[in-house]
N, C-alpha and C positions, 0 to 999 in steps of 0.2 A: 796526778799524772806523772811520770816518770820520763826526765829528758834526759840526753848527752850532754854533759859538762864539759867535754874535752873538745882540743879543734879539730875541726871536720871541714877538709877542704872538698870541691866537689869536682869531678872529670867532666861535668857538663853542666857549665854555670848558666849558659844561656837556655837550657831546654827545660822547659815545664812537663805538664801533662800533653800526652797525644791529643791532637787534634777532634779524632774520630771519637776518644772517649770524653771529652769535654762536649761535642756538640749531643753526642748520645744521652748524656747524662742530663744537657738543658731539656733535651727532646722528652727526657722521660718525666721530667719536673711539670714541665708545659704539657703534656700529654698530648705530643705532636706526632703527627704521623714522621715516622724516623726513616728517611732516604739519605741519611749520612754516611753511616758504617755501610762499609760493602759487606752484606751479607743477607742472603735469598731469604723468604718469610715461607717457603710452598717445603714441602716436605722431601727427603732424602728417599731415595730408591727403596721399594718394601726388599727386594732382592737384597740388597746389599746389606739393609739391617738383617736379615734372616742368615744371612753366611755371616757377619758378625757373631750371632748369637749361637749359629753352630759352634764355630769354632771355642768360643767360653765355653760351651758347654762340653767339646771333645777335650776341653785341657788345655787350650792355648793360651796360656795368660801367666808366664812365666817369660823372664827377660830372652828378649829375640836376639840373635846374632849383631854385632855392633853394627855392622854394614846394614841391616836389614834382615829380613828372613830370603831365604834362597831362591824360594818359588815367586816372592814379588819381583826380586831383582831378576827372573829369569824372564819375567812379562812386560818386565820394564824396556827388557835387550828387545824384546819382539815387538812390542808399540813403536819404539824410537824406530826399528827398521822398516814397519810397517808405514809407518807415517811420515817418514823425512828421510829414507833411504841408508842412514849412518847405522854406523854398526859399534856397539860400546860392550867392552866385557865386564859380565855380571859382577865376576869377584873384586876386580880391582878397579873399576871405573863408574860403577853408581853405589851410592850410597844413599838410604831411605834418612829422614829427616821429620824433625817433629816442626812438620810445617815449611814455606817458604821462608820466612824471616829468620829463623833460626838457620837455615843454609845460607842463607846471605850474610849473617853475623858472623857463621864459622869459617866462609870462605875469607872474608875481610880478613878476619882475627889469625887465617894459617898464612895471609901473603904482606898483610901491610906490617910496617917496622916503623920506629921512629924518623922522621923526615920524611918518608916517603909521600908521593903525591898522587890522589885519586881524582879523576875525572867522572862529574855526574853532569846530567842531564836537569835543569828545570824547566818547567816544575817537576819535582821530583817525589817518590815514595819517600814519606820521613824516616824511615830507619837507616836511609843510607849514609847520611852524613854523620849522626852519631856515632855510628858502628865505625866507620873511619876514624873519627876522632877518638874514641873511646882509646883505638888501639895506637895511636900516636902520630895517624897521618895527617895531613894536609887535605882539604878539601877544595878542588879547585872547579867553577861552576860554567857550564856552558848553557849557555840558554836557548830554548828551542825557539825557533821563528813563528810567530804572530801574522797570519791568522792561522796555519795549517798544524801550528807545532813539530815543523820538519827541521833536521838538523844542518847549522850553519857550517858548511864542509870548507868554507873559507877561515870560519874564525878556529875552528877545533884546535887545527895543529900550530896554534899558536901558543894554546894552552900547553902544551906538552914541552917535556924538560926532560933533561938527564936523571931526575928525582921521579919521575912518572912511571909508577908502579901497575896501577889500574885503571880501567874505565870502564864504568858500568851502564848498559844498555838495558832499556826495557820495553818492549814490545808483544801486544800489544799494549798502550802505554795508558798506565794509573797515572791523573787523573783525566788525562784527555781523550783516550778513546784513539788517538793516534797509532798508525802502525810503520813499521820500517818497509822499506822496499828492497827489491834484491840488491839495486844500485848503492842503496844506503851500507848493505852488509860487504858489497865489495869494497866501499871504500873506505871501511873499518879495517877490511881486511890488507889494504894495500898499506894503510899508515900505520899499522901495529909490525907488518912485515918486516924481520930484520930487527926487531928491538925486545927488550925484557919486559914488556906491559901485557900483564895478563886482562882477560876480560870476563868481566859475568856478566851472562845474559838472564837478565828476569823476564821469563816466556811464562808466567804460571797462569796466563790467559790465553795460552795458545789454541784451544778450543774457541773460545769466544772472539770469533773473526768473521765480517759480514759482506756484502754486495760481491761474494764470490773472486774475493781477495784469499791469497795464500798468506799462511804464517811461514815468514821468512826465519827459522830458526837457525841459530848459528852452528847448530848440529849437520845442517846440509852444506857446509863451509870448509871442506877439510883442513884447510891453512889455519884460518881463522878457529876452528873447533880444537887445535894442537894447543892453544894458550890460553882455552876459555871453559869456565864451568858455565853449565847451562840447568837453571832453577827451574821446577815446575811444583805445580801444587795440585793433589788430589783434593784438596778443600774447597779449591775455586772449581774442580770439574764436575764435582759430583755433591755441589750445594752443600756440605758439611764442613762450613771453616771451623766449625766449634772441636773439630776433630785435629785438627794441626797437625796434617798428615803432607808430605811434600815428598819430592828425592830431588838428586844433585846429579848430575853427570859430568866427569871430566877426566882427560887421558890419566895413565896411573901416576905420572910424578907427579900432577897436580892433586890428583885423589891422595895420594900419601900422605902430602901435608894437612889435607883438610880433616881427615881422619884422624890425625893426632889432635886436634882439638876438639874433635867432634865426641871423642871418647872419654873428654874429661870434663864437658860442658852438657851433655844430654846423653852420650854412652848408647842408648837404643830408644826405640819409639815403638808405641800401643802394638804388640802382638798378634792380639787375635783380629785388629782391624786390617794388619797387614795380610794378613792371610786371606783373608776377604776381600782386600780389593786385588789380589792376586788372579784372583776365580773369578772377579766381575770384569777386570780389563783382557780375561782371554774372549772376551766377546767384543769386536770393533764397534758395534751398534750401542756400547755403552759407553763413549768419548765421540765417537765420531761424527753425530748427528747434533753435537751440543749446539753449533753455531746458528743453527735451524732457528733451534727452541730459543734463543737469546735475540737473535736478528728480530724473530716477533714480538716478542717484548718490547724492543726498541723500538719497532716501528709502530707497534699499538700504544705506546708512552707520547712518542712525537706525534701522532694523528692527535688525540686528547688535547694535546695542550698547544696545538696548530693556533688556535685562536686567539692565544694569550697574548700579553706584549713581552713575554719573551722571546729572543732568536734564539733558534735551535744550534748549535754548534754541532757540525756533522763528526758524528761519533762511527768508527770503523772496527771495532775491537772492546771489548770489558764489558761489566755490565753497569757503567757509569755515562750519563748523558751531561756535558756541559750547557748550562742556560746562560745566555748573556741578557744582565737586565738593564744595560744602559737606557733605552726607552722610558724607564721604570723609574727611577732612582739615581741620584750621583752619591748616594751614601758609600764609604768603604763597605769593603767586602764584607770583615766579621760583623760590622754593625748593621748593614743588611739582612745578612744570615741570621741573627740575634732577634731582628724584626720577624723575618719571615717565623722562628719559633714562635715568640711571644705572643704576636699578633695574630698570624693568620694558622698557626699548628702545623707547620710542615720545617722539616729539618731538611737542610743541605750542607755543603762543606766548602767554602771558601778555597777559590784556586791558589789566593796570595798564601794561604797556610801553606803550600807545597815550594815557594820560593823563602832563602836564606833570608832577603831582607825586602820579603810581604811584597812585593812586584803585582800592583793592583791591572786587573783588566776588565775587572765587570762582569767576575762569571763566578759560576757557583756549581759544584758537581752533587746531581743527583741519582741516587742509585736506584736503577730498575729494574733491579732481581726479583721483581716482588709479584703476586697475585693479582689479579686483573682488578681484584674489589681494590685491594690497597694503591693499586695506581691509579681506579677512577675516583677515589677519594683526594687524592694529592692533586691529579688534574683539576679536580674540579675548584680547589681550592687555588690552585696556579692561576686559573684561568680569571678569577675575581679580583686579581691584584694588578 
């Protein structure tokens, strides 16, 4: 085999393969039930598939406009207005993206420069910190408070300096299933007022929120929305994570900077799927009942493992359930997660992997976006451990 013989420096010296890929690979090798990586194992809407097929056959197979097709951006405007009462301009304040992770990376690239500081809340989705560092920024970590993973509003202001450029929030929260309240958003609004701080609000699970709670989108808070990127995911909403389809909302001044980067790292995204989704989201029923669907799955899974020795950590959103195993083992999270795969045939994600310092809480994350058959098999295993 050929190998590079020159000098090579790395921009991410402490970063290896994503924990999601690691655990899924191990699950495949050991033929384990994979509740680690967050993807559904049930079908995408047949109506939506047919719409894509329709637009492919109609010849919509070439490049879409850089910000996304006009029909989809117009429907996003309507959806956001209907859902949150917020108004965005389809031409200047919405861009369709190749999934939410691309939107996050592009937004960070557009605003973070050398020596800028960005605050993220841990446990945190694993793309935030590397994206900041790749763009020369410094990551500052705000730790969510146990046991409910709430923001410490006394500690957070102490992390802010004259170099703070960005705060990233995520609600509903991956991996914990916690959600931000109106009081949290108002405190963030007050904290950033009269500053140059920009907010990225990762809201990819906006329609997966339970127990009659309301999703507090940054869109609903005009003062905060003026300094914010809001990120959404069609992949999460329509059980189609492999399509990598999302979008981002922002005021024109911020969106101009976003598009400068977007045009060079993606330019545009899948054309027939954009047209199909535009038609699909014109019907509210295709997205505004999703919370009930997933709440039933959460409750079904929780009921099936009620007799296990795992402690169920309250989940108010997303499609992830944290389970506390302190009554079962003293092993570190990664070690115990590997044991579950190799010895019991079930895969999860250690919550410690969402902390930069590997903080241990004896908790694992399980995805319940699965068919009943899968959940039944998983629950049977968990109840025997």
